[in-house]
C-alpha positions, -999 to +999 in steps of 0.1 A: +157-038-181+142-055-150+110-075-152+086-057-129+051-059-115+029-031-101+033-027-064+002-033-042+017-007-018+011+028-033+012+013-068-009+038-087-018+072-076-021+064-039-020+093-015-002+088+019-011+107+051+006+115+084-008+103+117-031+134+118-047+126+085-029+153+066-012+146+032+023+134+037+039+164+019+076+157+013+073+124+030+096+095+021+091+059+011+122+038+017+124+004-002+143-026+012+146-063+006+119-079+028+130-085+064+163-065+060+177-030+058+193-038+024+181-011+000+161-026-030+153-006-061+117+001-072+109+014-106+090+044-122+072+024-149+064-010-163+095-009-185+117-014-154+143+009-170+144+037-145+147+032-107+131+055-082+153+074-059+156+056-026+139+071-006+111+081-029+102+116-020+064+123-021+050+155-036+030+182-018-002+160-020+016+130-005+018+111-038+046+095-056+059+117-084+049+101-117+022+082-097+035+046-100+057+022-081+068-010-099+087-038-082+112-064-093+091-096-094+119-117-081+119-101-046+096-093-017+099-058-004+098-038+029+085-003+027+093+023+054+072+055+053+085+086+071+077+123+073+100+148+057+116+152+092+123+114+092+096+106+118+085+070+112+049+066+101+047+029+093+066-002+081+051-027+056+072-059+053+069-088+029+051-069+001+053-092-028+068-084-061+062-119-074+042-124-105+032-158-091+012-142-063-017-125-080-036-102-056-072-110-048-096-081-052-128-078-031-153-050-037-180-039-013-204-009-010-206+009+024-239+010+042-229+036+067-234+011+095-216-021+085-180-025+099-173-062+092-167-074+056-161-111+049-134-119+023-134-150+000-102-163+016-078-154+045-052-128+036-016-138+043-014-110+069-025-074+075+008-064+058-003-079+025-037-062+027-045-028+012-078-011+017-093+018-003-125+037+004-136+058-025-101+054-039-084+067-008-058+044+008-068+035+044-041+035+071-035+001+088-048+015+121-083+021+107-090-016+103-080-051+114-080-085+097-089-117+116-091-148+095-113-138+065-130-109+082-119-073+078-132-050+105-131-012+102-128+010+133-156+032+118-182+022+092-174+034+057-199+060+045-232+051+029-227+041-008-189+044-005-169+021-028-146-002-007-118-021-025-097-046-007-065-060-024-048-089-006-026-119-011 
């Protein structure tokens, strides 16, 4: 058994999309030790008993089969996301598995106009920031982070729920 913690990247029920906004049906998530091309196992549940395949193959809706990714808390990870034809979508490096680095959660409500949201502290980087609008993961190219301000390229819809997880 490996001691694990829930991944902030696609940890629970996240849906991934291609660059056209379509679900990443049959897409792949490769997991590596941060900063390297050395494969590193991720796990299917909090027991840490069963490793995911590497790469993890997404279902027809662009979700992880079983819905969860758990990480060995002793390592930081690199995630590489590809289409089913191996076209690179994105790379996310230095995603923490450490139980010592608890994520900070920030919640906001969309006004339909506001694009800037001020966080309590500065995130370590955009790579350690995950944004959800109405529960849907937002691609990194839809927002930017400068100091403690997260700026969307388009205002989230009126009354939308915005959740920002960061380290």
